[in-house]
C-alpha positions as CSV (number, residue, x, y, z in Angstrom):
1,M,-0.6,-5.2,-22.4
2,D,1.4,-2.4,-20.7
3,A,0.8,-2.5,-17.0
4,T,2.2,0.9,-16.3
5,P,-1.1,2.8,-16.3
6,L,-2.6,0.3,-13.8
7,F,0.6,0.4,-11.7
8,L,0.4,4.2,-11.5
9,L,-3.4,4.3,-10.7
10,T,-3.0,1.7,-8.0
11,S,0.0,3.4,-6.6
12,L,-1.8,6.8,-6.6
13,A,-4.7,5.3,-4.7
14,L,-2.4,3.7,-2.1
15,V,0.1,6.5,-1.5
16,G,-2.3,9.3,-2.0
17,S,-4.9,8.1,0.4
18,P,-4.9,9.4,4.0
19,G,-2.3,7.8,6.2
20,P,0.3,8.8,8.6
21,N,2.6,10.5,6.1
22,T,-0.1,12.3,4.1
23,L,-2.1,13.4,7.2
24,S,1.1,14.6,9.0
25,L,2.0,16.7,5.9
26,A,-1.5,18.3,5.7
27,A,-1.4,18.9,9.5
28,L,2.1,20.4,9.3
29,G,1.0,22.7,6.4
30,A,-2.0,23.8,8.4
31,A,0.0,24.4,11.6
32,F,3.2,25.9,10.2
33,G,2.7,26.7,6.5
34,T,4.1,25.3,3.3
35,R,7.5,26.9,3.5
36,R,8.2,25.6,7.0
37,G,6.9,22.2,6.1
38,V,9.2,21.6,3.1
39,P,12.2,20.2,5.1
40,Y,9.8,17.7,6.8
41,M,8.3,16.8,3.4
42,V,11.8,16.2,1.9
43,G,12.6,14.0,4.9
44,L,9.4,12.0,4.2
45,D,10.6,11.6,0.6
46,L,14.1,10.5,1.6
47,G,12.7,8.0,4.0
48,M,10.5,6.6,1.3
49,V,13.5,6.1,-0.9
50,V,14.8,3.7,1.8
51,V,11.4,2.1,2.2
52,V,11.1,1.4,-1.5
53,A,14.6,0.0,-1.6
54,L,14.0,-2.2,1.4
55,V,10.7,-3.6,0.0
56,G,11.8,-3.8,-3.6
57,S,15.0,-5.7,-2.6
58,G,13.1,-8.1,-0.3
59,L,15.2,-7.1,2.6
60,W,12.2,-5.8,4.6
61,A,10.6,-9.3,4.4
62,V,13.9,-10.8,5.8
63,I,14.0,-8.3,8.6
64,L,10.4,-9.0,9.6
65,S,11.0,-12.7,9.6
66,Y,13.0,-12.5,12.8
67,P,10.9,-13.4,15.8
68,G,9.7,-10.4,17.8
69,I,10.8,-7.7,15.3
70,A,7.3,-6.9,13.9
71,P,5.7,-5.9,17.3
72,V,8.8,-3.8,18.2
73,V,8.5,-1.9,14.8
74,T,4.8,-1.5,15.3
75,L,5.2,-0.1,18.8
76,A,8.0,2.2,17.8
77,A,6.0,3.5,14.9
78,S,2.9,4.0,17.0
79,A,4.9,5.9,19.7
80,Y,6.4,8.2,17.1
81,L,3.0,8.9,15.5
82,L,1.5,9.7,18.9
83,Y,4.4,12.1,19.5
84,L,3.8,13.8,16.1
85,A,0.0,14.0,16.8
86,F,0.9,15.8,20.1
87,R,3.1,18.2,18.4
88,I,0.4,19.0,15.8
89,A,-2.3,19.3,18.4
90,T,-0.3,21.7,20.5
91,A,1.0,23.9,17.6
92,P,-0.6,27.3,17.6
93,P,-3.1,27.6,14.7
94,M,-1.8,29.5,11.8
95,G,-4.8,31.8,11.8
96,A,-3.6,33.2,15.1
97,A,-0.2,34.2,13.7
98,E,2.9,32.5,12.3
99,A,3.2,29.5,14.5
100,P,6.1,29.9,16.9
101,G,8.3,27.0,18.0
102,R,10.1,24.4,16.1
103,E,8.2,22.5,13.4
104,P,9.2,18.9,12.8
105,G,12.1,18.9,10.2
106,L,14.0,16.7,7.9
107,S,15.0,14.0,10.4
108,A,11.4,13.8,11.7
109,G,10.1,13.2,8.2
110,V,12.7,10.4,7.6
111,M,11.8,8.8,10.9
112,L,8.1,8.8,10.1
113,S,8.6,7.2,6.7
114,L,10.8,4.5,8.1
115,T,8.4,3.7,10.9
116,N,5.1,4.0,9.0
117,P,3.6,0.6,8.5
118,K,1.2,1.8,5.8
119,A,4.3,2.9,3.7
120,Y,5.7,-0.7,3.7
121,V,2.3,-2.3,2.9
122,A,1.5,0.2,0.1
123,V,4.9,-0.3,-1.5
124,A,4.8,-4.1,-1.2
125,A,1.3,-4.1,-2.7
126,V,2.2,-2.4,-5.9
127,V,5.7,-3.7,-6.3
128,S,4.6,-7.3,-6.0
129,R,1.5,-7.0,-8.0
130,Y,2.7,-5.5,-11.3
131,T,5.5,-6.4,-13.8
132,L,6.4,-3.5,-16.0
133,M,9.5,-5.1,-17.7
134,P,8.9,-8.8,-18.1
135,G,12.0,-10.9,-18.2
136,R,14.2,-8.1,-16.6
137,P,13.6,-8.4,-12.8
138,V,16.2,-5.9,-11.7
139,A,15.2,-3.2,-14.3
140,D,11.6,-3.9,-13.5
141,E,12.2,-3.2,-9.7
142,V,14.2,-0.1,-10.5
143,L,11.5,1.3,-12.8
144,K,8.7,0.6,-10.4
145,G,10.7,2.2,-7.6
146,A,11.5,5.3,-9.6
147,L,7.9,5.8,-10.8
148,L,6.6,5.2,-7.2
149,L,9.0,7.8,-5.7
150,V,8.1,10.4,-8.3
151,L,4.4,9.8,-7.5
152,I,5.0,10.0,-3.8
153,A,6.9,13.3,-4.1
154,A,4.0,14.8,-6.1
155,V,1.4,13.5,-3.7
156,N,3.4,14.9,-0.7
157,V,3.5,18.3,-2.3
158,A,-0.3,18.2,-2.8
159,W,-1.0,17.2,0.8
160,L,1.3,19.9,2.2
161,A,-0.2,22.6,0.0
162,A,-3.7,21.4,0.9
163,G,-3.0,21.8,4.6
164,S,-1.6,25.2,4.1
165,L,-4.5,26.3,2.0
166,L,-6.9,25.0,4.6
167,A,-5.1,27.1,7.2
168,R,-5.3,30.2,5.0
169,A,-9.0,29.7,4.6
170,V,-9.5,29.5,8.3
171,T,-9.0,32.9,9.8
172,D,-10.6,32.3,13.2
173,P,-7.9,31.0,15.6
174,R,-10.5,28.9,17.4
175,V,-11.4,27.1,14.2
176,G,-7.7,26.8,13.4
177,R,-7.1,25.1,16.7
178,L,-9.9,22.7,15.9
179,V,-8.3,22.0,12.5
180,N,-5.0,21.1,14.3
181,L,-6.8,19.0,16.8
182,G,-8.7,17.2,14.0
183,F,-5.5,16.4,12.2
184,A,-3.9,15.1,15.4
185,A,-7.0,13.0,16.1
186,L,-6.8,11.5,12.6
187,L,-3.1,10.5,13.2
188,V,-4.2,8.9,16.5
189,V,-6.9,6.9,14.6
190,S,-4.2,5.8,12.1
191,V,-2.2,4.4,15.0
192,L,-5.2,2.6,16.4
193,A,-6.0,1.1,13.0
194,A,-2.6,-0.6,13.1
195,F,-3.7,-2.6,16.1
196,L,-7.1,-3.7,14.7
């Protein structure tokens, strides 16, 4: 039986569910708009290419096997997510006007993907669970990685657009401020979840 449909459905559930990458995209779309969020989204996608390569090759497991590395990675990721939550919480709501200031860009997106624990766990879960090309391990990993990256890119576009549409629907700047604060709070919750 072809495992590709199950692989795609499981991958969609894991990479499409709320997490640091998706929530930050929606928040960025709400705070700065779709156009200004595209460089950040491309950065997230490029970072995910590295994550998929690290997990698919087994290199991530080797890195984490060194004593003391896992807590350092978790703390670095948490600090970055808290910084991003602060930037989103303090961004002017789009309903007030085009948000001034610098929105997080390409390098910020790459950094978040590389430090996002959920990204590694989600990729590891689907890559290790399914075999799409039995007897051809290298081709199997390449195919799973390619399918996963296409799916991630599509999900990221949807989350960025959803945030931007939410901001357009909210015309009251006070409500827009609450939307930004809500997204920032969800990012903080995602950080706290890493420690539970």
